MARLUM-209173 format. One record per residue: residue in three letters; x, y, z of N, C-alpha, C in turn. Coordinates in steps of 0.2 Angstrom, whole numbers, plus 5000, padded with zeros to 4 digits. Each point is the difference from the previous one (the first is absolute). Layout:
BEGIN
ALAXYZXYZXYZ ...
This chain:
BEGIN
MET500449965002499750044998500450074999 ARG500449995003500650055003500250024991 LYS500149945001500550004990499250054995 ALA499649965000499450064998500050065000 VAL500050025008500050095001500850054996 ILE500549925002500350044996500250034993 ALA499749954994499950014993499450044996 ALA499550035008499650044997500250074998 ALA499750034997500150094996500650055003 ALA499950035001500450055006499550035001 LEU500449995008499750055003499750065001 SER499450035002499850064999499850005008 LEU500350025007499750025004499650095003 VAL499550004998500050065000500050025009 VAL499950095000500150035006499450024999 LEU499750005008499250005003500050065002 GLY499350035000499750075002500250064999 ALA499950065004500250045000500849995000 ALA500250085000500850025003500049995008 ALA500349955000500149995007500350075005 PRO499950015008500250065002500349995001 ALA500350075003500949995000500249985006 ASN500749965002500049965003499549935000 ALA500149974996499749934996500250004996 VAL500449945000500049964992499349964998 ASP500150024991499449964996499749935004 LYS499449985000499749995000499949944991 VAL500449945001500250004994499549904999 ASN499949964996499849964999500349964998 SER500249935005500549974998499849924999 LYS499549975000499749964998500549954997 ARG500150044993500049944995500949945000 LEU500550085008500749975002499849985005 ARG499650005004499749955004500149935000 ASP499250024993499849914998500549974998 ALA500650044996500749974997500349965003 VAL500450055009500549975004499549925004 THR500449975000499549925001500450015005 VAL499749955005500349945004500549965000 ASN499849944994500049994995501050004997 GLY499950054998500650054997500350005007 ILE500050045002500350005009500249945001 LEU499949975000500049915002500749974998 GLY499750044994500549954993500750065002 HIS500250035001500450035004500549995005 GLU499549995003500249965007500449945001 ARG499749964995500049955000500949974995 VAL500150084996500949975000500450055002 LEU499750015005500650025007499949975005 GLN499649975000500049925003500749964997 ARG499849974994500549974998500750055000 ILE500050035001500650054999500549995006 ALA499650005006500049995007500249915000 GLY499849974998499949935003500849984995 GLN500350054995500649974997500850025001 ASN499650065004500350035006500150005004 GLY500249955005500149985005499550025004 GLY499450014998499050025004499850095005 THR500850014994500150105002499850034993 ARG499850074999500250044995500150095002 ALA500549975007500450075002500250034998 SER500350064997500450074998500749955004 GLY500450004995500649935001500249974998 THR499249974996500349925003499749994992 PRO500249954997499649994995499450004997 GLY499749995004499149975001499850084997 TYR500550065003499950054997500050054993 ALA500749964998500050004994499949994994 ALA499449925004499649994995499350044999 SER499950025004499350035002500250044998 ALA500550054998500350064998499849984991 ALA500349985001499749964990499849994997 TYR499449975004499649985000499250054999 VAL500350075004499550064998500550034996 LYS500350004997500150024998499649964990 ASP500549995001499949944993498950005001 THR499750005004499150004999499850084997 LEU500250045002500150055001500350034992 THR500549985000500250024992499749964994 ALA499649945001499650014993499650035002 ALA499550035006499550025001500050074996 GLY500750034998500050054996500350055002 TYR500449985009500050075006500750034997 ARG500550034998500350035004500549985006 VAL500549955001500249975006501050045003 SER499650005003501050035003500049955009 GLU500550005001500349975003500750065006 GLN499750005006500650055004500449965003 GLU500449975001500449965004500450045004 PHE499849985007500550035008500449955004 THR500450025005500249945003499450015007 PHE500249935004499750025005500649955005 PRO499850015006500049965007499849935000 PHE500249964998499649935000500449945006 PHE499349985003500349945005499649954999 ARG500149935003499649944998500349965008 GLU499649975003500149965002499849934998 LEU500849975002500249944998499549945005 ALA500050005007499949955005499950045004 PRO499149955003500050045007500850005005 PRO499750055004500350015004500149975009 THR500649985002499949975007500350075005 LEU499749945007500350075006499949935004 ALA500249995004500049955005500650035007 GLN499650035006500349975005500349935002 LEU500750015002500449925002500150005006 THR500450045003499950015010500050065002 PRO499650015007499849925004499749954997 ALA499550034997499549925000499750024992 PRO500149954996499650044993499649994999 THR499850054996499550034997499750024993 GLY499649974995500350024994499350075001 TYR500150034994499650064998499750014996 THR499550054997499949994993500050084999 THR500350004993500450044999499850054993 ARG500450044995500050024998500650064993 THR500150004995500550014998499950054998 PHE500550075001499850064999500050024995 ASP499750044993500250034993500650035005 PHE500849954993500550045001500550005004 SER499849945005500449955006500649974993 GLY500649985001500649965001499749945000 SER500449944997499949935000500750005005 GLY499849965005500249955004500049945005 ASP500549955007499849985001500550015006 VAL499350015007500450065007500049975004 THR500549965004500049975007500150055006 GLY500050025003500550085005499249995006 THR500350035005499850055005499550084998 VAL499349985004499450044999500550045004 VAL500050114998500050025005499450064998 PRO499850015003499150074998500450065002 THR499550064998500350065001499950045006 THR500550055002499850005005499250025003 ASP499550044993499650035000499449975001 VAL500249904997499049975001499850005004 GLN499350025001499650015003499549955001 VAL499949975005499849945000499549995008 PRO499750024999499149995000500150084995 ALA499650004993500250034993499550035007 PRO500350104998499550075001499250004999 ALA499750055001499549994995499950024994 THR500250054999500150034991500849994998 PRO499949994994500649994996500750065003 GLY500549984996500450035004500849995003 VAL500049944999500549975002500450024996 SER501050035003500250014997500949945002 SER499749944999500449954999500349994995 GLY500750014997500449974997500150094996 CYS499850055001500150054994500550075002 GLU500349975005500750045002500649944998 ALA500550025000500749965001500049975006 ALA500250045007499949995004499449955005 ASP499749994997499549945001500149925000 PHE500449984994500549965000500550005006 THR500449945002500749985003500349994994 PRO500750015002500149994994500149894999 ALA500149964996499849954998500949975001 GLY500450015001500549964998500349984996 THR500349945001500249964997499849944999 ALA499649965004499549935001499650024994 PRO499449964996499650024997499350005005 ALA499750055000499650055002499249994996 ILE499450025002499550054999499750025003 ALA499850074995499750035004499350015001 LEU499650015006499450005002499450065001 VAL500150034994499550054999499050004999 GLN499950075005499350005000499650074993 ARG499649974999499750044994499950075005 GLY500150064996499850075001500250074998 ALA499850065001500250055000500450014993 CYS500349984997500650004994499949934995 THR500450044995500149934995500349935001 PHE499849934996500249935001500650034997 GLN500550014996500350044999500650045003 ILE499750055003500550035006500049925005 LYS499749985002500149945007500449954994 ALA500149994996500449944997500950034999 SER499850054998500750034999500450015006 ASN499550025006500450035005500149945004 ALA499849935001500049975000500749974995 VAL500349994994500549984996500650025004 ALA499750085000500650075002500649965008 ALA499449965004500150005005500449905002 GLY500049984994500449964997499749905000 TYR499150035000499849945001499749954993 ASP499949945001500049974992499449994997 ALA499650005006499250004994499550025010 VAL499450024995499850065006499249964998 VAL499850045008499249945000499450055003 ILE499650014994499650075003499349975001 PHE499850015007499349995002499650045001 ASN499350015000499650054999499750035007 GLU499850064997499950045009499649975007 GLY499549984997499449975004499650045003 GLN499950064996499250024999499649974995 PRO499050035002499949954997500150034993 GLY499849954997500250034990500949964999 ARG500250005005501049995000500049945005 THR499949944997500049955006500349954993 ASP499850004994500049944997500849984999 VAL500149964996500749984997500350064999 LEU500650014998500250074996500349994994 SER500150044994500349994995499650064997 GLY500550044993500050034999500550014996 GLY500250074999500750034996500550045001 LEU500649984998500550035004500250044994 GLY500050024993499950074996500850004997 LYS500349955000500949984999500349935001 LEU500549974999500049974999500649995006 PHE499749925003500350015007500549934998 GLY500549985004500649945000499749965003 ILE499550025007500049945006499449994997 PRO499749965006499449955001499950065002 VAL498950034998500050035006499049985000 VAL499749975005499349954999499850035005 GLY499450015003499550015002499349945005 LEU500350065005499349965003499750015006 SER499549975002499250035003500050055006 TYR499650065004500350005006500149965005 ALA499449965000500049945008500949945000 ASP500349984990500349955002500550065003 GLY500250044994500850055001500050025007 ALA499550025005500050005007499949955003 ALA499949945000500249965001500849975000 LEU500350024993500749994999500250055004 PHE499850095001500650025004499650005006 THR499749955003499849985010500449974999 ALA500449954996500349945000500850035002 THR500350074995500650015001500050045007 GLN499950015002499950065007499849925006 ALA500349954996500049955007500749984999 GLY500149994993500649965001500350024991 THR500749974998500249974992499149984997 VAL500350024996499549974994500250024994 THR500149924999500050004993499750004993 ALA500149994994499549994996500250004994 ARG499749944994500350014993499650034996 VAL500150054996499550024994500449984993 THR499449994994500150004995499750014993 THR500350034996499750024996500250004992 ALA499550004996500549994993499650024995 THR500450084996499650054997500450004993 PHE499850054995500450024996500050064998 ALA500250054998499950085000500350044995 ASP499750014997500350084992499950035002 GLU500450065000499950085003499850044993 ALA500149974995500150014993499649974993 ALA499249975003499749934996499550054997 LYS500349994994499550024992499350005001 THR499750044997499249975000499850074995 SER499250014999499950044995499050005001 ASN499750064998499650014999499949994992 VAL499450004998499750004992499250045000 PHE500250024995499750064999499650004992 ALA499350014998499749994993499850055000 GLU500150034994499650074999499350004995 THR499550025000499550014993500450044997 PRO499849994993500450054994499850085000 GLY499349995004499650085000499850015007 GLY499850044999499850035003500650075004 ASP499850025003500650084999500350005006 PRO500849994995500449995006500150075007 ASP499650054998500150065007499649955006 LYS499549944997499450005006500249935001 VAL500349965006500249934999499849995005 LEU499449935000500049995004500449915001 VAL500150005009500349944999499949975006 VAL499849914994499549975005500749945000 GLY500049995008500649945005499849955002 SER500549984998499849925006500849974998 HIS500149975009500949965001499849934996 LEU500549994997500049984996500449905006 ASP500350055008500549925000499449985004 SER500449915003499749995005500349995006 VAL500049975004500450015008500549914996 ILE500550025001500449935003499849935003 GLU499250025002499949945004499249964996 GLY500050054995499549974995499650014991 PRO499749984998500050024992499650105003 GLY499650005003499950085002499349984993 ILE499649965002499549994993499250085002 ASN500049995006499550085001500350045003 ASP500750005004500650035001500650004994 ASN500150044996499450044999500049994991 GLY499949914998500050004995499150044997 SER499649985005499150014999500050094996 GLY500450045002500150064998500350004992 VAL500749995000500549964992499449984997 ALA499749955001499449984995499650025000 THR499650065006499350044997500450074994 ASP500550045001500350034997500349974992 LEU500149925001500449994992499349984997 GLU499649975003499050004996499850074999 ILE500050055006500150064995499850064995 ALA501049985000500650024994499549974992 GLU500049905000499849984996499250024998 GLN499650005001499350034998500050105003 LEU500550014999500050094996500249994994 ALA500449964997500249964995499749994997 ALA499749925000499549984997499550054998 LEU499850035003499450045001500250094995 LYS500550015000500450054996499550075003 VAL500250005007500150055003500350055001 LYS499850044998500550074998500350065004 PRO500049985004500050055006500150065002 ARG499850035004500150094999500750045004 GLN500049955004500450035007500649904995 LYS500950025002500049954996500649985009 ILE499549905001500249965002500549955001 ARG500650035003500449925005500049965003 PHE499949934998500049955005500550015003 ALA500149985008500949995000500149955005 PHE500449955002499949935003500750005002 TRP500150045008500549975005500449985003 GLY500649994999500249975003500250025006 ALA500349935005500450005008499350055004 GLU499349964999499850075006500150015004 GLU499949894999499949965009500750025003 ALA500750024996500450045005500050055004 GLY499350024999499850105001500250084994 LEU499449954995499650054995500950024996 LEU500449974998500550014999499950004992 GLY499649984996500050004994499550095000 SER499449995002499850074998500350075004 GLU500549975006500350085000500650024999 HIS500349934994500550014996499850044993 TYR499449984999499550054994499950075001 VAL499950015006499750065003500750045003 ALA500749995001500150015001500650044994 THR500049954994500350024995499950054993 LEU499149995002499650054994500550074999 PRO500150024995499850084999499850035004 ASP500150074999499350035003499650044996 ALA499950004993499550004998499549924998 ASP500249945000500049954997499449985009 LEU500450005007499650045006499350034999 ALA499950064996499750045001499349974995 ARG500349974995499349974995499649945004 ILE500349965003499549955001499550015007 PHE499650034998499250005004499749965005 ALA500149925001499849995001500549935002 ASN499749965006500249944999499349965002 LEU500049944997499649945005500749935000 ASN499449985005500849955005499249925001 PHE500349974996500049945001500149915005 ASP500050005006500349975002499749975002 MET499949915001499449965003499250024997 LEU500049974996499250014997499549945003 GLY500449935003499949955001499549955003 SER500350045008500049965007499549975001 PRO500149915003499549995001499750005002 ASN499750065006499849995006500050064998 TYR499650064995500050054996499650065006 VAL500350074997499850075002499950044994 ARG499650045000500150054994500150055002 PHE500950005002500350095001499950034995 VAL500250055002500250054995500150085005 TYR500950004998500250075000499650025004 ASP500450045005499350055002500450084998 GLY499850024993500550064998500050075004 ASP499249995002500050075002500050035010 GLY500549935002499849995004499550025008 SER499649974998499150025000499949965005 GLN500349934999499849965006500449985004 THR500950014997500249965005501050075001 THR500649985001500350045004500450034994 VAL500050004996500750004993499550054994 THR500250074998499650004993500650004996 GLY499649974995500650024993500050054999 PRO500550014993500150054995499250064998 PRO499850054997499350004999500149974994 GLY499449984998499849964995500049925000 SER500350025006499849905004499450015003 GLY499550025001499450005002499450024994 GLU500150004995499750004994500249954996 ILE500749945000500149934998499649975007 GLU499850025007499749945000499450014998 ARG499750064997499250005002500149964995 VAL500150024994499949964995500149915002 PHE500449955003499749945002499549995007 THR499950055005499449995003499349994993 ASP500250064998499150014995499949954996 TYR500749974996500149954998499549965005 PHE500249975004499949955002499150005004 ALA500150065001498949995003499850024996 GLY500350024993499349994995499949904996 GLN500450005003500149915002499649975004 GLY499950035006499549985005500849965009 LEU500450024993500549975007500550055004 ALA499849965008500650055002500449995002 THR500450065002500750015000500450035009 GLU500649995001500350015007500650044997 PRO499750075004500850034997500549975005 ARG500750024995500849985004500450054999 GLU500250025006500950035003500350024994 PHE500150044998500750014994500749975006 ASN500049965003500549955002500750014999 GLY500249994992500650014999500249954999 ARG499749934999500349935001500049974991 SER499750054995500049984993500350054998 ASP500350014993500150024996499950084998 TYR499350035001500050055001500250065003 GLY500449965007500350055003500250034999 PRO500849994995500150064996499950044997 PHE499449994995499750064999499850065002 ILE499749965007499650045003500450055005 ALA500849985001500050045002500450074996 VAL500049964993500350084996499450054998 GLY499449975004499250044998499650004992 ILE500049925001499849954996499550015000 PRO499250014996499449975002500449925002 ALA499449945001499949945001499649955005 GLY499749964997499649965002500049904997 GLY499449995003499949934998499849975005 VAL500049914997499649985004500449925003 PHE499749985003500549965006499749935004 SER499849955000499749955001500249955010 GLY500750045000500050005008500649945000 ALA500750015004500449954999500049965009 GLU500449995005500049985005499550005004 GLY499950075000499250025007499649955000 LYS499550025005499549995001499449994999 LYS499349954995499550055002499650015005 THR499750055001499650005005499349974999 GLU499649995006499749995001499050064995 ALA500550064998499350044999500649994991 GLN500549995001499949994990499749944998 ALA500349935006499449954998499350014995 THR499750035005499450024999499850014995 VAL500450064995500150074996500249934992 TYR500849975002499949984994500049905001 GLY499849985004500049955002500749965004 GLY500349954998500749945001500250015010 ALA500349984999500149995007500350065006 ALA499550025002500550055008500349965003 GLY500650055002500549965006500649964995 ALA499850004993500549984996500450074997 ALA500649944996500550064993499550014996 TYR500250054998499650044995500649944994 ASP500549984998500549975000500449955003 ALA499649935002500449965006500749974995 CYS500149994993500950024997500450064999 TYR499650045002500450055000500650005002 HIS500650004996500850014999500149915002 GLN499549954997500649945003499649974991 ALA500349945002499949944993499549995000 CYS499550005001499449984999499550074998 ASP500550054997499750074996500249984992 THR499449944998499949964993499550024997 THR499949974993499150024996499850005006 ASN499949905005499450005003500050045005 ASN500350065001499850055005499750084997 VAL499949984996499450074996499549995002 ASN499650054999499349995001499550024995 PRO499749994995500150014993499050055002 THR499949995003499450075004500550094999 ALA500549965005500450065000500250034994 LEU499949974998500650014992499650054995 ALA499649945001499250054993499950085004 GLU499950005007499850065004500750054998 LEU500449995001500550045003500450014993 SER499949964996500649994992499350084998 ASP499349984998499650044997500050075003 ALA500150015008500350064999500550065002 ALA500549924996500650034999499950044994 ALA499849934994499850034992499750085002 HIS499749995001499550065002500050085001 ALA500750005004500450025003500550034995 VAL500449984997500550004995499550034993 TYR499449974998499850034996499850074999 THR499650015005500050085004500650055000 LEU500349985004500650045000500350004993 ALA500049944996500550044994499150024993 MET499850005003499450054993499950035005 THR499950065005499750055005500050064994 ARG499750024999500050114997500450045007 THR499649995007500050045004500549955006 GLY500250035007500449975001500150035010 PHE500449985002499650015008500150085004 PHE500250054994500050075005499750034997 PRO499750055006499750055000499950044993 ASP500550014994499850014994499949954997 GLY499949935002499749934994500750004997 SER500750025001500749954997499949955004 LEU500749974998500249925001500550025005 ARG500450064996500650015007500150085001 ALA500250015003500150065005500550064994 ALA499750075001500350034995500650014998 ALA500749995008500549994999500349954996 ALA499549944999500549954996499650014993 ARG499450034998499950014993500850054997 SER500050045003500750034999500349964995 MET500449945004500649994999500149994992 PRO500549984997500049984990499749975000 LYS499650014993499849964998500649934997 ALA499749935003500549944997500049984993 PRO500549974996500250014993499449954997 ARG499950024997499349944998500649954994 GLY499649975003500149914994500749985006 THR500350035008500349975002500049975008 HIS500449975000499649955007500150065009 PRO499749995003499950045003500549975010 LEU500049964994500649965009500549974997 ARG500450055005500950024999500449935004 
């Protein structure tokens, strides 16, 4: 059926009604595009991404062959659809755990502990005396702020025999704590959680740079027990880690632009292409990638001629900290930055226990307000869902996905999201169905994030909203601001882009 739609005559999607009021984009009829964008088409791309992961150690993480194969698939697909495709390479710090860590107290009483490796921990096998910093606080204070390990003077010099530093979370970064331990001569570092509500579980995190010694985490209870043991006498323990790191690994962003559309008004439609190391990432974020591929293919097949230029962006190294989108925004020349009038971000559209979240662009129901224009993008989504009789819930711009670098430089943004590791509330279950108290996606960042983890109903509803928003912003004659424009006057004063040239540099 999808192929029959593709074979149809050229699409003529008309703008409905009279002129839109200032501060609002035109209402458009996106039905033909939404009908062409199908769950079957999206799942076809998802199956390819799953196969790529399966052929490459179960992952599509940036810096791995699975990511390179994913990027090649995206490039081939969009080139075949008639887009102008380019790739932007960049370097980033890559880290991978090769084996689970271990932590065991050997004396005076043998005890095994559940532990986790910190990102950018070194590899090692260390047996030594456990020495806590001088300012560990057990029991924990009522409020966070323990300064354990934040100053060099917190560490007793390790001496020549192997030694393991015991440090408590709080007050400064994990990198500072580990650096001070290394400077004091320690051979391994154990950082345990601080102890207040929400800060009790087994600790893990990122060190921000590569360390040459093992750095692992403990829960507050286990850390407190280990600390208490050191107060009664000498304690020896063994720590093992097995990791690989490359501080200058290579990955890339992939871009595909419509041949037509005003190059001085660019809509960036983005999704991150990488998975985590631990799994294939078919919901996070194969669902966003596959939806964008399907939208792009159908726009081309239906011969839509957008008023604004559409730039589809597939970001690398999002899971390493939004690095691909940050690199793109940071390296854009000023004139090219000014030509981007909006960013749409689609990250996780098929969560099994989903909610229809819409980013709260105007900040009316959450604590963060997006740049001017973001509220108008939010209304494109909420008005669409309301027209379909579907409820939505506002989602704060919390910086967890690739819209972050765009709103940081004042570019309006928006998008939809089906939920990650958070738990569905009773009220949400009443409105959206599903299981209250269960995660929106129980396979978030795990090996089970496969094609079996994607909810087709969520995909159907959220991909239609995505297609509607892409089409609306690509075709509107009016815009976000009081004068009806899509960009502020300062942006309009930038020099025109030479016609026929690629605005990405």
